Short mmCIF file of the C-alpha atoms (twelve columns), coordinates in Angstrom:
data_MODEL
# 
_entry.id   MODEL 
# 
loop_
_atom_site.group_PDB 
_atom_site.id 
_atom_site.type_symbol 
_atom_site.label_atom_id 
_atom_site.label_alt_id 
_atom_site.label_comp_id 
_atom_site.label_asym_id 
_atom_site.label_seq_id 
_atom_site.Cartn_x 
_atom_site.Cartn_y 
_atom_site.Cartn_z 
_atom_site.pdbx_PDB_model_num 
ATOM 1   C CA . MET A 1   7.196   -12.816 -1.915 1 
ATOM 2   C CA . LYS A 2   4.584   -13.086 1.399  1 
ATOM 3   C CA . VAL A 3   1.837   -10.605 1.908  1 
ATOM 4   C CA . LEU A 4   -0.193  -9.359  4.781  1 
ATOM 5   C CA . SER A 5   -3.373  -7.677  4.558  1 
ATOM 6   C CA . ILE A 6   -3.874  -4.995  6.960  1 
ATOM 7   C CA . LYS A 7   -6.892  -2.743  7.511  1 
ATOM 8   C CA . GLN A 8   -6.727  1.333   6.652  1 
ATOM 9   C CA . PRO A 9   -5.424  3.513   7.945  1 
ATOM 10  C CA . TYR A 10  -3.652  1.052   9.790  1 
ATOM 11  C CA . ALA A 11  -1.508  -0.333  6.675  1 
ATOM 12  C CA . GLU A 12  -0.865  3.567   5.517  1 
ATOM 13  C CA . LEU A 13  0.694   4.540   9.252  1 
ATOM 14  C CA . ILE A 14  2.984   1.444   8.440  1 
ATOM 15  C CA . VAL A 15  4.259   2.914   5.286  1 
ATOM 16  C CA . SER A 16  4.427   6.384   6.273  1 
ATOM 17  C CA . GLY A 17  6.649   5.664   9.470  1 
ATOM 18  C CA . LYS A 18  4.174   6.524   11.779 1 
ATOM 19  C CA . LYS A 19  3.853   2.749   13.082 1 
ATOM 20  C CA . SER A 20  6.079   0.403   13.564 1 
ATOM 21  C CA . ILE A 21  4.480   -2.580  15.597 1 
ATOM 22  C CA . GLU A 22  1.640   -4.433  14.046 1 
ATOM 23  C CA . ILE A 23  -0.513  -6.140  16.671 1 
ATOM 24  C CA . ARG A 24  -2.124  -9.200  15.976 1 
ATOM 25  C CA . SER A 25  -3.721  -12.325 18.093 1 
ATOM 26  C CA . TRP A 26  -1.063  -14.963 16.324 1 
ATOM 27  C CA . ASN A 27  2.363   -15.469 16.292 1 
ATOM 28  C CA . THR A 28  4.296   -16.146 13.269 1 
ATOM 29  C CA . LYS A 29  7.714   -17.806 12.703 1 
ATOM 30  C CA . PHE A 30  8.223   -15.525 9.291  1 
ATOM 31  C CA . ARG A 31  11.022  -13.248 9.517  1 
ATOM 32  C CA . GLY A 32  12.021  -11.009 6.591  1 
ATOM 33  C CA . GLU A 33  10.297  -9.016  3.783  1 
ATOM 34  C CA . PHE A 34  6.872   -8.794  3.117  1 
ATOM 35  C CA . LEU A 35  4.596   -6.456  1.427  1 
ATOM 36  C CA . ILE A 36  1.814   -4.345  2.848  1 
ATOM 37  C CA . HIS A 37  -1.806  -5.242  1.612  1 
ATOM 38  C CA . ALA A 38  -4.904  -2.535  2.491  1 
ATOM 39  C CA . SER A 39  -7.515  -4.401  2.930  1 
ATOM 40  C CA . LEU A 40  -10.496 -3.747  0.996  1 
ATOM 41  C CA . VAL A 41  -12.669 -2.519  4.233  1 
ATOM 42  C CA . PRO A 42  -11.459 0.077   6.571  1 
ATOM 43  C CA . ASP A 43  -11.638 0.466   10.092 1 
ATOM 44  C CA . LYS A 44  -13.931 3.403   9.991  1 
ATOM 45  C CA . THR A 45  -13.184 4.158   13.565 1 
ATOM 46  C CA . ALA A 46  -9.510  4.632   13.210 1 
ATOM 47  C CA . MET A 47  -10.133 6.447   9.984  1 
ATOM 48  C CA . ILE A 48  -12.086 9.391   11.863 1 
ATOM 49  C CA . LYS A 49  -9.236  8.710   15.082 1 
ATOM 50  C CA . TYR A 50  -6.057  9.716   12.610 1 
ATOM 51  C CA . ASN A 51  -7.580  12.186  10.638 1 
ATOM 52  C CA . PHE A 52  -8.127  10.012  7.208  1 
ATOM 53  C CA . THR A 53  -10.998 10.577  4.945  1 
ATOM 54  C CA . ASP A 54  -10.000 8.564   1.857  1 
ATOM 55  C CA . LEU A 55  -7.371  5.703   1.480  1 
ATOM 56  C CA . PRO A 56  -6.609  3.032   -1.249 1 
ATOM 57  C CA . THR A 57  -8.257  -0.148  -0.513 1 
ATOM 58  C CA . GLY A 58  -7.746  -3.617  -2.054 1 
ATOM 59  C CA . VAL A 59  -4.413  -2.969  -3.587 1 
ATOM 60  C CA . ILE A 60  -0.689  -3.544  -2.150 1 
ATOM 61  C CA . ILE A 61  1.192   0.011   -1.335 1 
ATOM 62  C CA . GLY A 62  4.182   -1.087  0.371  1 
ATOM 63  C CA . LYS A 63  6.696   -2.926  1.938  1 
ATOM 64  C CA . SER A 64  8.575   -3.777  5.222  1 
ATOM 65  C CA . THR A 65  10.797  -6.493  7.195  1 
ATOM 66  C CA . LEU A 66  9.307   -8.241  9.883  1 
ATOM 67  C CA . LEU A 67  12.241  -8.388  12.396 1 
ATOM 68  C CA . ASP A 68  10.610  -10.340 15.286 1 
ATOM 69  C CA . VAL A 69  7.333   -11.054 17.400 1 
ATOM 70  C CA . LYS A 70  7.551   -9.707  20.872 1 
ATOM 71  C CA . GLU A 71  4.555   -11.461 22.708 1 
ATOM 72  C CA . TYR A 72  2.429   -9.454  25.395 1 
ATOM 73  C CA . SER A 73  1.557   -11.298 27.998 1 
ATOM 74  C CA . THR A 74  0.357   -8.227  30.436 1 
ATOM 75  C CA . SER A 75  -1.941  -5.289  29.291 1 
ATOM 76  C CA . GLN A 76  0.669   -3.047  30.477 1 
ATOM 77  C CA . GLU A 77  3.336   -4.346  28.820 1 
ATOM 78  C CA . PHE A 78  0.920   -3.366  25.438 1 
ATOM 79  C CA . LYS A 79  0.270   0.075   26.983 1 
ATOM 80  C CA . LYS A 80  4.082   0.449   26.781 1 
ATOM 81  C CA . ASP A 81  4.563   0.117   23.138 1 
ATOM 82  C CA . GLN A 82  0.915   2.122   22.419 1 
ATOM 83  C CA . ASN A 83  3.090   5.240   20.274 1 
ATOM 84  C CA . LYS A 84  4.456   2.422   18.224 1 
ATOM 85  C CA . HIS A 85  1.285   0.241   17.206 1 
ATOM 86  C CA . LEU A 86  -1.374  2.860   17.994 1 
ATOM 87  C CA . ALA A 87  -3.665  0.002   18.579 1 
ATOM 88  C CA . THR A 88  -6.727  0.396   20.996 1 
ATOM 89  C CA . THR A 89  -7.378  -3.430  21.398 1 
ATOM 90  C CA . TYR A 90  -5.157  -5.518  23.293 1 
ATOM 91  C CA . GLY A 91  -3.414  -8.146  20.992 1 
ATOM 92  C CA . LYS A 92  -0.865  -10.981 22.263 1 
ATOM 93  C CA . CYS A 93  1.631   -10.509 19.569 1 
ATOM 94  C CA . GLY A 94  3.158   -7.883  18.396 1 
ATOM 95  C CA . PHE A 95  5.086   -7.902  14.835 1 
ATOM 96  C CA . ILE A 96  7.844   -5.856  15.004 1 
ATOM 97  C CA . LEU A 97  8.394   -4.002  11.772 1 
ATOM 98  C CA . THR A 98  11.495  -2.238  10.065 1 
ATOM 99  C CA . ASN A 99  12.359  -0.563  6.517  1 
ATOM 100 C CA . SER A 100 8.646   0.301   6.119  1 
ATOM 101 C CA . LYS A 101 7.947   2.250   2.580  1 
ATOM 102 C CA . ARG A 102 5.517   2.991   0.082  1 
ATOM 103 C CA . ILE A 103 5.969   1.210   -3.483 1 
ATOM 104 C CA . LYS A 104 3.504   1.782   -6.367 1 
ATOM 105 C CA . SER A 105 0.276   0.663   -5.442 1 
ATOM 106 C CA . ILE A 106 -0.758  -3.351  -7.168 1 
ATOM 107 C CA . PRO A 107 -3.967  -3.958  -6.959 1 
ATOM 108 C CA . ALA A 108 -4.668  -7.628  -5.056 1 
ATOM 109 C CA . LYS A 109 -7.457  -9.724  -3.540 1 
ATOM 110 C CA . GLY A 110 -6.467  -10.008 0.447  1 
ATOM 111 C CA . LYS A 111 -6.219  -12.984 2.487  1 
ATOM 112 C CA . LEU A 112 -6.268  -13.964 6.032  1 
ATOM 113 C CA . GLY A 113 -2.203  -14.418 7.737  1 
ATOM 114 C CA . PHE A 114 0.561   -14.140 5.198  1 
ATOM 115 C CA . TRP A 115 -0.119  -15.298 1.680  1 
ATOM 116 C CA . ASN A 116 1.993   -15.336 -1.290 1 
ATOM 117 C CA . PHE A 117 1.767   -13.124 -4.421 1 
ATOM 118 C CA . ASP A 118 3.808   -13.776 -7.536 1 
# 
């Protein structure tokens, strides 16, 4: 199954239903269900911003479905979706997610891009 590594707290915000667009600088042709891996190193600034002190890292924590990719051609378009992606740094591609949910944690080493997990 495909897996995407996402820094905490963003992985947590996805599996808890508070984030429905994942921002990336790259596009993908992949569509479908994938696992969410919480990267080993969290985003410390975002952890403080969203009031998290300790979240699991280096583990698969959930799954989601990549429905489509929205390309942002202007920063104004990007800002319109702020409540869905929660990102502060502009990215050109928004992975539109649905059916996100938590699963029992599975230890795993992360990788860049979508990667396969058996």
